[in-house]
N, C-alpha and C positions, 0 to 999 in steps of 0.2 A: 838607303842607309837606315839601319835600325839601332836606336839607342835605348838601352834598358833604363827604365825609370826607377826601378827598385834601388835604393841606396844612393840615389842622385842627390847631391847637396851642392851648395855654393862653392865648396872646396874641391869638388870633383874636377880632376884635370882632364881636359879634352883629349890630349894625346896619350898620356900615361895610363889613365884610368879607363877611358872609353875607347882607346885605340884608334882615334881619328888621325889619319895620316894627311899629308898635304893635299892629295887629290880629294879626299873626303871633306877636308876643310873648305875647299872651293865649292863642292856640292852643297855643303851645309849653308854657306854664305848665300849662294844663289837661291836655295830653297827658302831661306829666311827672308830674302828680299822679295821673292814672289809672294810668300805667305802674308807678310805684313805690309807690303807696298812701300818698303823702305829702300834706300840706297845706302848700303854699308860702305864706309870709306876704307882706305888702305890700312888704317889703324886696327881694323877688325882682324887682320892677320896676326897681330900680336896678342890677341886674347888667349889666355892659357886655361882659365877655369870656367865652369858653368856659371858661377856667380858673376864673373866679369862679363860674360856674354849677356846675362840677364840685365845687368846694370847698363851695359852699352845699348841694348835694344830699347830699354825703358827710356833712356835719355834721348835716343833718336825718335822714338814714338812721341815723346813729350814735345820735342822741338818741332816735329812735322805736324803734330796735331794743332799747334799754334799757327801753323801756316796753312792748315786745311789740306794736308797732303797724305794723311794716313788712310789706308783702305781697310785695315783690320785692327782689331784690338786683341789684347791678351792679358 
């Protein structure tokens, strides 16, 4: 999956602006889990914007860092 970074903002909609469909959403979630060593919960399915995704990942990373479980930083 290729996501253009030009014009990407917190308000960018994953589906409408980036064209990420349900299959690509699963691919994105799996890729993020592998990249950052995190386990995304079912609530990740409800994320609609790039900003929500960043906030969610940051919260997971902060939580997991406190537990010594994060493999990567961003």
